[in-house]
C-alpha positions in Angstrom: -42.2 5.5 -36.8 -39.6 7.3 -34.6 -36.3 5.7 -33.9 -35.9 4.3 -30.4 -33.5 5.9 -28.0 -30.8 3.7 -26.8 -29.1 3.7 -23.5 -25.7 3.5 -25.2 -25.9 7.2 -26.2 -26.3 8.2 -22.6 -23.6 5.7 -21.5 -21.1 7.3 -23.9 -21.6 10.8 -22.5 -21.4 9.8 -18.9 -18.0 10.1 -17.1 -16.5 6.6 -16.7 -16.2 5.5 -13.2 -12.9 4.6 -11.8 -13.6 1.3 -10.2 -11.0 0.3 -7.6 -9.4 3.8 -7.5 -9.4 3.7 -3.8 -8.1 0.1 -3.7 -5.0 1.1 -5.5 -3.6 2.0 -2.1 -3.4 -1.4 -0.6 -3.9 -1.6 3.1 -0.5 -1.6 4.9 0.4 -5.1 5.9 0.5 -5.8 9.6 4.0 -5.4 10.9 4.8 -8.3 13.3 7.4 -8.6 16.0 9.1 -11.2 13.9 9.4 -8.8 11.0 10.9 -6.1 13.2 13.3 -8.6 14.8 14.6 -9.9 11.5 15.1 -6.3 10.2 16.8 -5.3 13.5 19.1 -8.4 13.2 20.2 -7.3 9.7 20.7 -3.8 10.9 22.9 -5.1 13.7 25.0 -7.1 11.3 25.5 -4.0 9.3 27.1 -2.5 12.5 24.7 0.3 12.9 23.5 1.4 16.3 22.8 -0.6 19.5 20.1 -3.2 20.1 17.3 -0.7 21.0 18.4 1.6 18.2 18.3 -1.2 15.7 14.8 -2.2 16.9 13.4 1.3 16.5 15.1 1.8 13.2 13.8 -1.5 11.9 10.3 -0.7 12.9 10.5 2.8 11.3 11.8 1.3 8.0 9.0 -1.3 7.9 6.4 1.3 8.5 7.9 3.4 5.7 7.9 0.4 3.3 11.7 0.5 2.9 
């Protein structure tokens, strides 16, 4: 009687899949007006730029993940 082939031999030679490899990059969280306002407030307390400058800087920082 010939030995039975098992699927484990084939499974060992197959390249393992990388489950969740694409999910390592989490979707960027939604940046809200409140988040920008809070960051702009802290920028203004640091004495950097004017109101509009602080807003744009805060938005850019949040988009970069800083």
